[in-house]
Each structure stands twice: as C-alpha cells, then as structure tokens.
Predicted model as a PDB file, atoms N, CA, C, CB and O in Angstrom, pLDDT in the B-factor column:
MODEL        1                                                                  
ATOM      1  N   MET A   1      67.504 110.548  13.591  1.00 61.00           N  
ATOM      2  CA  MET A   1      67.136 112.085  13.084  1.00 61.00           C  
ATOM      3  C   MET A   1      68.340 113.097  13.978  1.00 61.00           C  
ATOM      4  CB  MET A   1      65.176 112.575  13.606  1.00 61.00           C  
ATOM      5  O   MET A   1      68.878 114.136  13.598  1.00 61.00           O  
ATOM      6  N   GLU A   2      68.509 112.342  15.293  1.00 62.00           N  
ATOM      7  CA  GLU A   2      69.202 113.575  16.438  1.00 62.00           C  
ATOM      8  C   GLU A   2      70.447 113.283  15.782  1.00 62.00           C  
ATOM      9  CB  GLU A   2      69.199 113.337  18.454  1.00 62.00           C  
ATOM     10  O   GLU A   2      71.155 114.167  15.298  1.00 62.00           O  
ATOM     11  N   SER A   3      70.752 111.949  15.756  1.00 68.00           N  
ATOM     12  CA  SER A   3      72.329 111.607  15.346  1.00 68.00           C  
ATOM     13  C   SER A   3      72.555 112.318  13.883  1.00 68.00           C  
ATOM     14  CB  SER A   3      72.641 109.738  15.206  1.00 68.00           C  
ATOM     15  O   SER A   3      73.588 112.905  13.561  1.00 68.00           O  
ATOM     16  N   ARG A   4      71.833 112.216  13.372  1.00 68.00           N  
ATOM     17  CA  ARG A   4      72.292 112.797  11.595  1.00 68.00           C  
ATOM     18  C   ARG A   4      72.063 114.539  12.124  1.00 68.00           C  
ATOM     19  CB  ARG A   4      70.692 112.090   9.757  1.00 68.00           C  
ATOM     20  O   ARG A   4      73.008 115.262  11.807  1.00 68.00           O  
ATOM     21  N   LEU A   5      71.260 115.019  12.651  1.00 63.00           N  
ATOM     22  CA  LEU A   5      71.690 116.478  12.922  1.00 63.00           C  
ATOM     23  C   LEU A   5      72.670 116.714  13.487  1.00 63.00           C  
ATOM     24  CB  LEU A   5      70.962 117.166  13.545  1.00 63.00           C  
ATOM     25  O   LEU A   5      73.399 117.579  13.002  1.00 63.00           O  
ATOM     26  N   THR A   6      72.997 116.162  14.502  1.00 64.00           N  
ATOM     27  CA  THR A   6      74.023 116.200  15.518  1.00 64.00           C  
ATOM     28  C   THR A   6      75.556 116.248  14.682  1.00 64.00           C  
ATOM     29  CB  THR A   6      73.823 114.789  16.553  1.00 64.00           C  
ATOM     30  O   THR A   6      76.474 117.023  14.950  1.00 64.00           O  
ATOM     31  N   GLU A   7      75.554 115.355  13.764  1.00 69.00           N  
ATOM     32  CA  GLU A   7      76.822 115.031  12.844  1.00 69.00           C  
ATOM     33  C   GLU A   7      76.740 115.993  11.816  1.00 69.00           C  
ATOM     34  CB  GLU A   7      76.877 113.524  12.182  1.00 69.00           C  
ATOM     35  O   GLU A   7      77.711 115.956  11.060  1.00 69.00           O  
ATOM     36  N   PHE A   8      75.747 116.984  11.506  1.00 66.00           N  
ATOM     37  CA  PHE A   8      76.039 117.785  10.468  1.00 66.00           C  
ATOM     38  C   PHE A   8      77.104 118.685  11.038  1.00 66.00           C  
ATOM     39  CB  PHE A   8      74.820 118.494   9.915  1.00 66.00           C  
ATOM     40  O   PHE A   8      77.315 118.871  12.236  1.00 66.00           O  
ATOM     41  N   PRO A   9      77.932 119.372   9.729  1.00 66.00           N  
ATOM     42  CA  PRO A   9      79.034 119.712   9.840  1.00 66.00           C  
ATOM     43  C   PRO A   9      78.631 121.577  10.463  1.00 66.00           C  
ATOM     44  CB  PRO A   9      79.873 119.323   8.289  1.00 66.00           C  
ATOM     45  O   PRO A   9      77.559 122.133  10.227  1.00 66.00           O  
ATOM     46  N   ALA A  10      79.769 122.203  11.236  1.00 64.00           N  
ATOM     47  CA  ALA A  10      79.486 123.347  11.634  1.00 64.00           C  
ATOM     48  C   ALA A  10      79.474 124.455  10.243  1.00 64.00           C  
ATOM     49  CB  ALA A  10      80.516 123.629  12.786  1.00 64.00           C  
ATOM     50  O   ALA A  10      80.214 124.318   9.269  1.00 64.00           O  
ATOM     51  N   LEU A  11      78.514 125.496  10.405  1.00 65.00           N  
ATOM     52  CA  LEU A  11      78.644 126.166   9.154  1.00 65.00           C  
ATOM     53  C   LEU A  11      78.965 127.703   9.569  1.00 65.00           C  
ATOM     54  CB  LEU A  11      77.261 125.981   8.228  1.00 65.00           C  
ATOM     55  O   LEU A  11      78.767 128.687   8.856  1.00 65.00           O  
ATOM     56  N   GLY A  12      79.623 127.687  11.173  1.00 63.00           N  
ATOM     57  CA  GLY A  12      80.314 128.986  11.383  1.00 63.00           C  
ATOM     58  C   GLY A  12      79.212 130.249  11.732  1.00 63.00           C  
ATOM     59  O   GLY A  12      79.418 131.456  11.855  1.00 63.00           O  
ATOM     60  N   VAL A  13      77.978 129.466  11.837  1.00 63.00           N  
ATOM     61  CA  VAL A  13      76.915 130.295  12.611  1.00 63.00           C  
ATOM     62  C   VAL A  13      77.226 130.951  13.746  1.00 63.00           C  
ATOM     63  CB  VAL A  13      75.891 129.568  12.994  1.00 63.00           C  
ATOM     64  O   VAL A  13      77.118 132.160  13.953  1.00 63.00           O  
ATOM     65  N   ASP A  14      77.802 129.715  14.817  1.00 60.00           N  
ATOM     66  CA  ASP A  14      77.689 129.854  16.391  1.00 60.00           C  
ATOM     67  C   ASP A  14      79.152 130.671  16.434  1.00 60.00           C  
ATOM     68  CB  ASP A  14      77.578 128.147  17.434  1.00 60.00           C  
ATOM     69  O   ASP A  14      79.407 131.071  17.570  1.00 60.00           O  
ATOM     70  N   GLY A  15      80.070 130.968  15.524  1.00 61.00           N  
ATOM     71  CA  GLY A  15      81.266 131.525  15.865  1.00 61.00           C  
ATOM     72  C   GLY A  15      82.326 130.337  15.710  1.00 61.00           C  
ATOM     73  O   GLY A  15      82.023 129.184  15.403  1.00 61.00           O  
ATOM     74  N   PRO A  16      83.454 130.742  15.939  1.00 62.00           N  
ATOM     75  CA  PRO A  16      84.977 129.674  15.754  1.00 62.00           C  
ATOM     76  C   PRO A  16      84.502 128.367  16.432  1.00 62.00           C  
ATOM     77  CB  PRO A  16      86.663 130.324  16.737  1.00 62.00           C  
ATOM     78  O   PRO A  16      84.594 127.232  15.965  1.00 62.00           O  
ATOM     79  N   GLU A  17      83.787 128.871  18.049  1.00 59.00           N  
ATOM     80  CA  GLU A  17      83.639 127.635  19.323  1.00 59.00           C  
ATOM     81  C   GLU A  17      82.918 126.346  18.261  1.00 59.00           C  
ATOM     82  CB  GLU A  17      82.224 128.258  21.030  1.00 59.00           C  
ATOM     83  O   GLU A  17      83.236 125.158  18.294  1.00 59.00           O  
ATOM     84  N   GLY A  18      82.116 126.835  17.555  1.00 56.00           N  
ATOM     85  CA  GLY A  18      81.355 125.985  16.779  1.00 56.00           C  
ATOM     86  C   GLY A  18      81.942 124.958  16.297  1.00 56.00           C  
ATOM     87  O   GLY A  18      81.610 123.825  16.646  1.00 56.00           O  
ATOM     88  N   ASP A  19      82.845 125.172  15.477  1.00 61.00           N  
ATOM     89  CA  ASP A  19      83.930 124.242  14.999  1.00 61.00           C  
ATOM     90  C   ASP A  19      84.382 122.854  16.097  1.00 61.00           C  
ATOM     91  CB  ASP A  19      85.284 125.285  14.768  1.00 61.00           C  
ATOM     92  O   ASP A  19      84.199 121.664  15.839  1.00 61.00           O  
ATOM     93  N   ILE A  20      84.906 123.333  17.148  1.00 63.00           N  
ATOM     94  CA  ILE A  20      85.224 122.946  18.339  1.00 63.00           C  
ATOM     95  C   ILE A  20      84.293 121.665  18.791  1.00 63.00           C  
ATOM     96  CB  ILE A  20      85.120 124.150  19.219  1.00 63.00           C  
ATOM     97  O   ILE A  20      84.483 120.450  18.845  1.00 63.00           O  
ATOM     98  N   MET A  21      83.117 122.601  19.108  1.00 63.00           N  
ATOM     99  CA  MET A  21      81.968 121.974  20.083  1.00 63.00           C  
ATOM    100  C   MET A  21      80.894 122.015  18.980  1.00 63.00           C  
ATOM    101  CB  MET A  21      81.517 122.945  21.653  1.00 63.00           C  
ATOM    102  O   MET A  21      80.621 123.104  18.478  1.00 63.00           O  
ATOM    103  N   PRO A  22      80.364 121.066  18.635  1.00 61.00           N  
ATOM    104  CA  PRO A  22      79.181 120.849  17.694  1.00 61.00           C  
ATOM    105  C   PRO A  22      78.061 121.018  18.645  1.00 61.00           C  
ATOM    106  CB  PRO A  22      79.141 119.363  16.903  1.00 61.00           C  
ATOM    107  O   PRO A  22      78.260 120.538  19.761  1.00 61.00           O  
ATOM    108  N   VAL A  23      76.848 121.640  18.425  1.00 62.00           N  
ATOM    109  CA  VAL A  23      75.772 121.716  19.112  1.00 62.00           C  
ATOM    110  C   VAL A  23      75.130 120.644  18.787  1.00 62.00           C  
ATOM    111  CB  VAL A  23      75.094 122.801  18.978  1.00 62.00           C  
ATOM    112  O   VAL A  23      75.040 120.264  17.620  1.00 62.00           O  
ATOM    113  N   LYS A  24      74.530 119.941  19.938  1.00 66.00           N  
ATOM    114  CA  LYS A  24      73.761 119.153  20.449  1.00 66.00           C  
ATOM    115  C   LYS A  24      72.330 119.288  20.361  1.00 66.00           C  
ATOM    116  CB  LYS A  24      74.096 119.098  21.505  1.00 66.00           C  
ATOM    117  O   LYS A  24      71.812 120.332  20.757  1.00 66.00           O  
ATOM    118  N   ILE A  25      71.542 118.233  19.824  1.00 66.00           N  
ATOM    119  CA  ILE A  25      70.122 118.480  19.501  1.00 66.00           C  
ATOM    120  C   ILE A  25      69.172 117.913  20.711  1.00 66.00           C  
ATOM    121  CB  ILE A  25      69.762 117.748  18.057  1.00 66.00           C  
ATOM    122  O   ILE A  25      68.953 116.705  20.808  1.00 66.00           O  
ATOM    123  N   ALA A  26      68.784 118.593  21.360  1.00 70.00           N  
ATOM    124  CA  ALA A  26      67.761 118.168  22.760  1.00 70.00           C  
ATOM    125  C   ALA A  26      66.639 117.394  22.184  1.00 70.00           C  
ATOM    126  CB  ALA A  26      67.012 119.605  23.684  1.00 70.00           C  
ATOM    127  O   ALA A  26      66.770 116.172  22.118  1.00 70.00           O  
ATOM    128  N   ILE A  27      65.590 117.932  21.773  1.00 73.00           N  
ATOM    129  CA  ILE A  27      64.753 117.527  21.549  1.00 73.00           C  
ATOM    130  C   ILE A  27      63.822 117.976  20.075  1.00 73.00           C  
ATOM    131  CB  ILE A  27      64.373 117.651  22.658  1.00 73.00           C  
ATOM    132  O   ILE A  27      63.732 119.165  19.769  1.00 73.00           O  
ATOM    133  N   ILE A  28      63.330 117.163  19.445  1.00 72.00           N  
ATOM    134  CA  ILE A  28      62.663 117.421  18.280  1.00 72.00           C  
ATOM    135  C   ILE A  28      61.113 117.431  18.319  1.00 72.00           C  
ATOM    136  CB  ILE A  28      63.110 116.494  17.367  1.00 72.00           C  
ATOM    137  O   ILE A  28      60.537 116.467  18.823  1.00 72.00           O  
ATOM    138  N   THR A  29      60.304 118.629  17.735  1.00 72.00           N  
ATOM    139  CA  THR A  29      58.516 118.235  18.008  1.00 72.00           C  
ATOM    140  C   THR A  29      57.934 118.428  16.494  1.00 72.00           C  
ATOM    141  CB  THR A  29      57.499 119.577  19.316  1.00 72.00           C  
ATOM    142  O   THR A  29      58.021 119.369  15.704  1.00 72.00           O  
ATOM    143  N   PHE A  30      57.492 117.532  16.438  1.00 66.00           N  
ATOM    144  CA  PHE A  30      56.710 117.626  14.783  1.00 66.00           C  
ATOM    145  C   PHE A  30      55.246 117.785  15.411  1.00 66.00           C  
ATOM    146  CB  PHE A  30      56.871 115.895  13.495  1.00 66.00           C  
ATOM    147  O   PHE A  30      54.995 117.298  16.514  1.00 66.00           O  
ATOM    148  N   ALA A  31      54.379 118.418  14.737  1.00 66.00           N  
ATOM    149  CA  ALA A  31      53.286 118.830  14.872  1.00 66.00           C  
ATOM    150  C   ALA A  31      52.507 119.281  13.300  1.00 66.00           C  
ATOM    151  CB  ALA A  31      53.498 119.882  15.901  1.00 66.00           C  
ATOM    152  O   ALA A  31      53.037 119.770  12.302  1.00 66.00           O  
ATOM    153  N   PHE A  32      51.193 118.936  13.523  1.00 67.00           N  
ATOM    154  CA  PHE A  32      50.373 119.571  12.070  1.00 67.00           C  
ATOM    155  C   PHE A  32      48.881 120.026  12.779  1.00 67.00           C  
ATOM    156  CB  PHE A  32      50.066 118.083  10.526  1.00 67.00           C  
ATOM    157  O   PHE A  32      48.358 119.331  13.650  1.00 67.00           O  
ATOM    158  N   ASP A  33      48.365 121.112  12.349  1.00 70.00           N  
ATOM    159  CA  ASP A  33      47.228 121.827  12.504  1.00 70.00           C  
ATOM    160  C   ASP A  33      46.206 121.050  11.653  1.00 70.00           C  
ATOM    161  CB  ASP A  33      47.420 123.310  12.111  1.00 70.00           C  
ATOM    162  O   ASP A  33      45.960 121.433  10.509  1.00 70.00           O  
ATOM    163  N   ASN A  34      45.557 119.881  12.222  1.00 80.00           N  
ATOM    164  CA  ASN A  34      44.119 119.295  11.159  1.00 80.00           C  
ATOM    165  C   ASN A  34      43.334 118.481  12.147  1.00 80.00           C  
ATOM    166  CB  ASN A  34      44.567 118.088   9.608  1.00 80.00           C  
ATOM    167  O   ASN A  34      43.415 117.286  12.429  1.00 80.00           O  
ATOM    168  N   ALA A  35      42.425 119.591  12.675  1.00 84.00           N  
ATOM    169  CA  ALA A  35      41.477 118.826  13.864  1.00 84.00           C  
ATOM    170  C   ALA A  35      40.686 117.773  13.141  1.00 84.00           C  
ATOM    171  CB  ALA A  35      40.315 119.908  14.701  1.00 84.00           C  
ATOM    172  O   ALA A  35      40.296 116.835  13.836  1.00 84.00           O  
ATOM    173  N   GLU A  36      40.397 117.770  11.924  1.00 86.00           N  
ATOM    174  CA  GLU A  36      39.516 116.595  11.456  1.00 86.00           C  
ATOM    175  C   GLU A  36      40.325 115.124  11.708  1.00 86.00           C  
ATOM    176  CB  GLU A  36      39.150 116.814   9.744  1.00 86.00           C  
ATOM    177  O   GLU A  36      39.889 114.094  12.222  1.00 86.00           O  
ATOM    178  N   ILE A  37      41.725 115.428  11.129  1.00 86.00           N  
ATOM    179  CA  ILE A  37      42.135 113.764  11.412  1.00 86.00           C  
ATOM    180  C   ILE A  37      42.657 113.689  12.573  1.00 86.00           C  
ATOM    181  CB  ILE A  37      43.198 113.051  10.458  1.00 86.00           C  
ATOM    182  O   ILE A  37      43.003 112.542  12.859  1.00 86.00           O  
ATOM    183  N   ILE A  38      42.897 114.648  13.542  1.00 87.00           N  
ATOM    184  CA  ILE A  38      42.990 114.210  15.165  1.00 87.00           C  
ATOM    185  C   ILE A  38      41.874 113.759  15.644  1.00 87.00           C  
ATOM    186  CB  ILE A  38      43.342 115.288  16.137  1.00 87.00           C  
ATOM    187  O   ILE A  38      41.966 112.789  16.396  1.00 87.00           O  
ATOM    188  N   HIS A  39      40.679 114.249  15.392  1.00 92.00           N  
ATOM    189  CA  HIS A  39      39.461 113.838  15.662  1.00 92.00           C  
ATOM    190  C   HIS A  39      39.263 112.631  15.435  1.00 92.00           C  
ATOM    191  CB  HIS A  39      38.631 114.451  15.128  1.00 92.00           C  
ATOM    192  O   HIS A  39      38.792 112.017  16.392  1.00 92.00           O  
ATOM    193  N   ASN A  40      39.517 111.838  14.171  1.00 92.00           N  
ATOM    194  CA  ASN A  40      38.775 110.697  13.562  1.00 92.00           C  
ATOM    195  C   ASN A  40      40.144 109.704  14.013  1.00 92.00           C  
ATOM    196  CB  ASN A  40      38.267 110.877  11.632  1.00 92.00           C  
ATOM    197  O   ASN A  40      39.919 108.506  14.186  1.00 92.00           O  
ATOM    198  N   LEU A  41      41.253 110.113  14.159  1.00 91.00           N  
ATOM    199  CA  LEU A  41      42.216 109.118  14.861  1.00 91.00           C  
ATOM    200  C   LEU A  41      41.660 108.714  16.342  1.00 91.00           C  
ATOM    201  CB  LEU A  41      43.757 109.831  15.009  1.00 91.00           C  
ATOM    202  O   LEU A  41      41.478 107.566  16.746  1.00 91.00           O  
ATOM    203  N   ARG A  42      41.446 109.863  17.015  1.00 93.00           N  
ATOM    204  CA  ARG A  42      40.825 109.327  18.492  1.00 93.00           C  
ATOM    205  C   ARG A  42      39.592 108.578  18.250  1.00 93.00           C  
ATOM    206  CB  ARG A  42      40.420 110.576  19.577  1.00 93.00           C  
ATOM    207  O   ARG A  42      39.746 107.534  18.884  1.00 93.00           O  
ATOM    208  N   ARG A  43      38.521 108.552  17.707  1.00 95.00           N  
ATOM    209  CA  ARG A  43      37.365 108.078  17.516  1.00 95.00           C  
ATOM    210  C   ARG A  43      37.800 106.576  16.891  1.00 95.00           C  
ATOM    211  CB  ARG A  43      36.469 109.091  16.613  1.00 95.00           C  
ATOM    212  O   ARG A  43      37.213 105.610  17.378  1.00 95.00           O  
ATOM    213  N   ARG A  44      38.584 106.383  16.065  1.00 94.00           N  
ATOM    214  CA  ARG A  44      39.386 105.439  15.697  1.00 94.00           C  
ATOM    215  C   ARG A  44      39.629 104.577  16.863  1.00 94.00           C  
ATOM    216  CB  ARG A  44      40.536 105.966  15.126  1.00 94.00           C  
ATOM    217  O   ARG A  44      38.942 103.569  17.025  1.00 94.00           O  
ATOM    218  N   GLY A  45      40.665 104.942  17.777  1.00 93.00           N  
ATOM    219  CA  GLY A  45      41.141 104.402  18.662  1.00 93.00           C  
ATOM    220  C   GLY A  45      40.237 103.706  19.813  1.00 93.00           C  
ATOM    221  O   GLY A  45      40.431 102.608  20.335  1.00 93.00           O  
ATOM    222  N   LYS A  46      39.043 104.773  20.109  1.00 95.00           N  
ATOM    223  CA  LYS A  46      38.134 104.269  20.822  1.00 95.00           C  
ATOM    224  C   LYS A  46      37.179 103.133  20.320  1.00 95.00           C  
ATOM    225  CB  LYS A  46      37.514 105.262  21.178  1.00 95.00           C  
ATOM    226  O   LYS A  46      36.576 102.351  21.056  1.00 95.00           O  
ATOM    227  N   MET A  47      37.139 103.161  19.060  1.00 95.00           N  
ATOM    228  CA  MET A  47      36.398 101.688  18.364  1.00 95.00           C  
ATOM    229  C   MET A  47      37.332 100.795  18.589  1.00 95.00           C  
ATOM    230  CB  MET A  47      36.029 101.615  16.662  1.00 95.00           C  
ATOM    231  O   MET A  47      36.780  99.733  18.877  1.00 95.00           O  
ATOM    232  N   ILE A  48      38.604 100.691  18.602  1.00 94.00           N  
ATOM    233  CA  ILE A  48      39.268  99.750  18.634  1.00 94.00           C  
ATOM    234  C   ILE A  48      39.424  98.786  19.915  1.00 94.00           C  
ATOM    235  CB  ILE A  48      40.244 100.230  18.247  1.00 94.00           C  
ATOM    236  O   ILE A  48      39.535  97.568  20.051  1.00 94.00           O  
ATOM    237  N   ALA A  49      39.371 100.200  21.042  1.00 95.00           N  
ATOM    238  CA  ALA A  49      39.549  99.651  22.137  1.00 95.00           C  
ATOM    239  C   ALA A  49      38.276  98.995  22.588  1.00 95.00           C  
ATOM    240  CB  ALA A  49      40.064 100.553  22.990  1.00 95.00           C  
ATOM    241  O   ALA A  49      38.289  98.159  23.492  1.00 95.00           O  
ATOM    242  N   LYS A  50      37.149  99.370  21.956  1.00 96.00           N  
ATOM    243  CA  LYS A  50      35.816  98.509  22.272  1.00 96.00           C  
ATOM    244  C   LYS A  50      35.788  97.675  21.016  1.00 96.00           C  
ATOM    245  CB  LYS A  50      34.289  99.451  22.497  1.00 96.00           C  
ATOM    246  O   LYS A  50      34.659  97.366  20.634  1.00 96.00           O  
ATOM    247  N   GLU A  51      36.468  97.393  20.539  1.00 95.00           N  
ATOM    248  CA  GLU A  51      36.353  96.399  19.139  1.00 95.00           C  
ATOM    249  C   GLU A  51      34.914  96.364  18.649  1.00 95.00           C  
ATOM    250  CB  GLU A  51      36.811  94.714  19.440  1.00 95.00           C  
ATOM    251  O   GLU A  51      34.110  95.443  18.794  1.00 95.00           O  
ATOM    252  N   GLN A  52      34.686  97.859  17.871  1.00 95.00           N  
ATOM    253  CA  GLN A  52      33.522  98.219  17.522  1.00 95.00           C  
ATOM    254  C   GLN A  52      33.831  97.686  15.837  1.00 95.00           C  
ATOM    255  CB  GLN A  52      33.157  99.918  17.937  1.00 95.00           C  
ATOM    256  O   GLN A  52      33.625  98.572  15.008  1.00 95.00           O  
ATOM    257  N   TRP A  53      34.127  96.835  15.486  1.00 95.00           N  
ATOM    258  CA  TRP A  53      34.903  96.613  14.141  1.00 95.00           C  
ATOM    259  C   TRP A  53      34.261  97.107  12.843  1.00 95.00           C  
ATOM    260  CB  TRP A  53      35.134  95.129  13.938  1.00 95.00           C  
ATOM    261  O   TRP A  53      34.911  97.660  11.955  1.00 95.00           O  
ATOM    262  N   ARG A  54      32.596  96.813  12.772  1.00 96.00           N  
ATOM    263  CA  ARG A  54      31.608  97.555  12.055  1.00 96.00           C  
ATOM    264  C   ARG A  54      31.992  99.164  11.675  1.00 96.00           C  
ATOM    265  CB  ARG A  54      30.332  97.486  12.947  1.00 96.00           C  
ATOM    266  O   ARG A  54      32.224  99.661  10.573  1.00 96.00           O  
ATOM    267  N   SER A  55      31.971  99.720  12.893  1.00 95.00           N  
ATOM    268  CA  SER A  55      31.894 101.057  12.780  1.00 95.00           C  
ATOM    269  C   SER A  55      33.371 101.580  12.478  1.00 95.00           C  
ATOM    270  CB  SER A  55      31.253 101.644  14.052  1.00 95.00           C  
ATOM    271  O   SER A  55      33.443 102.564  11.743  1.00 95.00           O  
ATOM    272  N   TYR A  56      34.391 101.107  12.897  1.00 95.00           N  
ATOM    273  CA  TYR A  56      35.803 100.921  12.924  1.00 95.00           C  
ATOM    274  C   TYR A  56      36.142 101.077  11.164  1.00 95.00           C  
ATOM    275  CB  TYR A  56      36.234  99.277  13.725  1.00 95.00           C  
ATOM    276  O   TYR A  56      36.744 101.945  10.532  1.00 95.00           O  
ATOM    277  N   GLU A  57      35.523  99.941  10.790  1.00 95.00           N  
ATOM    278  CA  GLU A  57      35.825 100.113   9.072  1.00 95.00           C  
ATOM    279  C   GLU A  57      35.020 101.096   8.460  1.00 95.00           C  
ATOM    280  CB  GLU A  57      35.508  98.765   8.173  1.00 95.00           C  
ATOM    281  O   GLU A  57      35.448 101.569   7.407  1.00 95.00           O  
ATOM    282  N   LYS A  58      34.005 101.479   8.876  1.00 96.00           N  
ATOM    283  CA  LYS A  58      33.220 102.795   8.278  1.00 96.00           C  
ATOM    284  C   LYS A  58      34.019 103.939   8.506  1.00 96.00           C  
ATOM    285  CB  LYS A  58      31.769 103.099   8.951  1.00 96.00           C  
ATOM    286  O   LYS A  58      33.962 104.753   7.584  1.00 96.00           O  
ATOM    287  N   LEU A  59      34.810 104.273   9.537  1.00 95.00           N  
ATOM    288  CA  LEU A  59      35.286 105.122   9.993  1.00 95.00           C  
ATOM    289  C   LEU A  59      36.605 105.116   8.863  1.00 95.00           C  
ATOM    290  CB  LEU A  59      35.401 104.944  11.517  1.00 95.00           C  
ATOM    291  O   LEU A  59      36.704 106.078   8.101  1.00 95.00           O  
ATOM    292  N   HIS A  60      37.374 104.253   8.809  1.00 93.00           N  
ATOM    293  CA  HIS A  60      38.574 103.653   8.543  1.00 93.00           C  
ATOM    294  C   HIS A  60      38.505 104.165   6.714  1.00 93.00           C  
ATOM    295  CB  HIS A  60      38.576 101.747   9.047  1.00 93.00           C  
ATOM    296  O   HIS A  60      39.305 104.865   6.095  1.00 93.00           O  
ATOM    297  N   ASN A  61      37.113 103.433   6.189  1.00 94.00           N  
ATOM    298  CA  ASN A  61      37.360 103.706   5.012  1.00 94.00           C  
ATOM    299  C   ASN A  61      36.974 105.203   4.456  1.00 94.00           C  
ATOM    300  CB  ASN A  61      36.771 102.707   4.368  1.00 94.00           C  
ATOM    301  O   ASN A  61      37.457 105.565   3.383  1.00 94.00           O  
ATOM    302  N   LYS A  62      36.208 105.960   5.102  1.00 92.00           N  
ATOM    303  CA  LYS A  62      36.035 107.165   5.400  1.00 92.00           C  
ATOM    304  C   LYS A  62      37.223 108.163   5.256  1.00 92.00           C  
ATOM    305  CB  LYS A  62      35.569 107.118   6.581  1.00 92.00           C  
ATOM    306  O   LYS A  62      37.325 109.120   4.488  1.00 92.00           O  
ATOM    307  N   MET A  63      38.103 107.689   6.203  1.00 90.00           N  
ATOM    308  CA  MET A  63      39.390 108.655   6.518  1.00 90.00           C  
ATOM    309  C   MET A  63      40.241 108.426   5.338  1.00 90.00           C  
ATOM    310  CB  MET A  63      40.283 108.286   7.986  1.00 90.00           C  
ATOM    311  O   MET A  63      40.807 109.383   4.811  1.00 90.00           O  
ATOM    312  N   GLN A  64      40.387 107.101   4.837  1.00 91.00           N  
ATOM    313  CA  GLN A  64      41.090 106.542   3.920  1.00 91.00           C  
ATOM    314  C   GLN A  64      40.920 107.249   2.469  1.00 91.00           C  
ATOM    315  CB  GLN A  64      40.732 105.158   3.949  1.00 91.00           C  
ATOM    316  O   GLN A  64      41.794 107.454   1.627  1.00 91.00           O  
ATOM    317  N   ASN A  65      39.455 107.578   2.424  1.00 91.00           N  
ATOM    318  CA  ASN A  65      39.034 108.325   0.893  1.00 91.00           C  
ATOM    319  C   ASN A  65      39.102 109.844   1.005  1.00 91.00           C  
ATOM    320  CB  ASN A  65      37.354 107.960   0.364  1.00 91.00           C  
ATOM    321  O   ASN A  65      39.156 110.594   0.030  1.00 91.00           O  
ATOM    322  N   ARG A  66      39.095 110.169   2.077  1.00 87.00           N  
ATOM    323  CA  ARG A  66      39.234 111.780   2.714  1.00 87.00           C  
ATOM    324  C   ARG A  66      40.629 111.861   2.074  1.00 87.00           C  
ATOM    325  CB  ARG A  66      39.189 112.081   4.726  1.00 87.00           C  
ATOM    326  O   ARG A  66      40.903 112.413   1.008  1.00 87.00           O  
ATOM    327  N   LEU A  67      41.569 111.136   3.011  1.00 84.00           N  
ATOM    328  CA  LEU A  67      43.083 111.357   2.863  1.00 84.00           C  
ATOM    329  C   LEU A  67      43.890 111.137   1.253  1.00 84.00           C  
ATOM    330  CB  LEU A  67      43.732 110.251   3.947  1.00 84.00           C  
ATOM    331  O   LEU A  67      45.005 111.529   0.909  1.00 84.00           O  
ATOM    332  N   THR A  68      42.902 110.398   0.503  1.00 87.00           N  
ATOM    333  CA  THR A  68      43.323 109.752  -0.872  1.00 87.00           C  
ATOM    334  C   THR A  68      42.864 110.855  -1.854  1.00 87.00           C  
ATOM    335  CB  THR A  68      42.556 108.180  -1.220  1.00 87.00           C  
ATOM    336  O   THR A  68      43.448 110.986  -2.930  1.00 87.00           O  
ATOM    337  N   ASN A  69      41.884 111.609  -1.523  1.00 86.00           N  
ATOM    338  CA  ASN A  69      41.122 112.493  -2.436  1.00 86.00           C  
ATOM    339  C   ASN A  69      40.930 114.059  -2.173  1.00 86.00           C  
ATOM    340  CB  ASN A  69      39.824 111.929  -2.499  1.00 86.00           C  
ATOM    341  O   ASN A  69      40.410 114.729  -3.066  1.00 86.00           O  
ATOM    342  N   SER A  70      41.232 114.517  -1.274  1.00 82.00           N  
ATOM    343  CA  SER A  70      41.197 115.821  -0.710  1.00 82.00           C  
ATOM    344  C   SER A  70      42.750 116.490  -0.533  1.00 82.00           C  
ATOM    345  CB  SER A  70      40.422 115.685   0.708  1.00 82.00           C  
ATOM    346  O   SER A  70      43.507 116.357   0.429  1.00 82.00           O  
ATOM    347  N   GLN A  71      42.916 117.078  -1.497  1.00 79.00           N  
ATOM    348  CA  GLN A  71      44.068 118.039  -1.511  1.00 79.00           C  
ATOM    349  C   GLN A  71      44.041 119.059  -0.613  1.00 79.00           C  
ATOM    350  CB  GLN A  71      44.227 118.635  -2.705  1.00 79.00           C  
ATOM    351  O   GLN A  71      45.056 119.305   0.038  1.00 79.00           O  
ATOM    352  N   GLU A  72      43.042 119.696  -0.470  1.00 77.00           N  
ATOM    353  CA  GLU A  72      42.910 120.489   0.629  1.00 77.00           C  
ATOM    354  C   GLU A  72      43.378 119.982   1.894  1.00 77.00           C  
ATOM    355  CB  GLU A  72      41.671 120.816   0.747  1.00 77.00           C  
ATOM    356  O   GLU A  72      44.363 120.405   2.499  1.00 77.00           O  
ATOM    357  N   LEU A  73      42.566 118.995   2.278  1.00 72.00           N  
ATOM    358  CA  LEU A  73      42.649 118.205   3.400  1.00 72.00           C  
ATOM    359  C   LEU A  73      44.447 117.973   3.777  1.00 72.00           C  
ATOM    360  CB  LEU A  73      41.747 116.723   3.017  1.00 72.00           C  
ATOM    361  O   LEU A  73      44.966 118.191   4.872  1.00 72.00           O  
ATOM    362  N   LEU A  74      45.021 117.568   2.750  1.00 69.00           N  
ATOM    363  CA  LEU A  74      46.332 117.398   2.761  1.00 69.00           C  
ATOM    364  C   LEU A  74      47.317 118.384   2.675  1.00 69.00           C  
ATOM    365  CB  LEU A  74      46.541 116.696   1.962  1.00 69.00           C  
ATOM    366  O   LEU A  74      48.488 118.025   2.801  1.00 69.00           O  
ATOM    367  N   ASP A  75      47.016 119.752   2.452  1.00 67.00           N  
ATOM    368  CA  ASP A  75      47.657 120.884   2.265  1.00 67.00           C  
ATOM    369  C   ASP A  75      47.682 121.444   3.891  1.00 67.00           C  
ATOM    370  CB  ASP A  75      46.874 121.833   1.086  1.00 67.00           C  
ATOM    371  O   ASP A  75      48.214 122.520   4.166  1.00 67.00           O  
TER     372      ASP A  75                                                      
ENDMDL                                                                          
END                                                                             
C-alpha cells in the first residue's frame, strides 16, 4: 500500500515542488471502534493459548454468527 500511495501522481496541492519530489508515506494506521469484537478476539486468543478447544469452538461460532447476521455490528 505504501508503494502505491508513494507512486500516486502529484496533484499540485503541495505547490510546484510536489511535482519534482513526491511526498513519501511514513506510516499508515488502520483502526476501528468495536469493543465487542476486540474483547472476543482476545478471549479467543487466550483459549487457543490454553488449548481450550471446546470453549474456543463455542466462542468462534458465536463470533461467526454475530459477524454474519448483525448489520449493526458491522456498521
């Protein structure tokens, strides 16, 4: 993604020097605000680490169901 953004042509926003020296992208951060998903991912990770496969399956199925059927959660 960084190389794609770096290769993007200059649009003149930075003045004429933007045409000569393109702007380099230093860091890109993606984030989302959904405590339920983050909480369940952490719980699922702990279950995997402790090899609690039955609990993992229950939680995994619950998460799968919520992500498939809850438009509110996805929005």
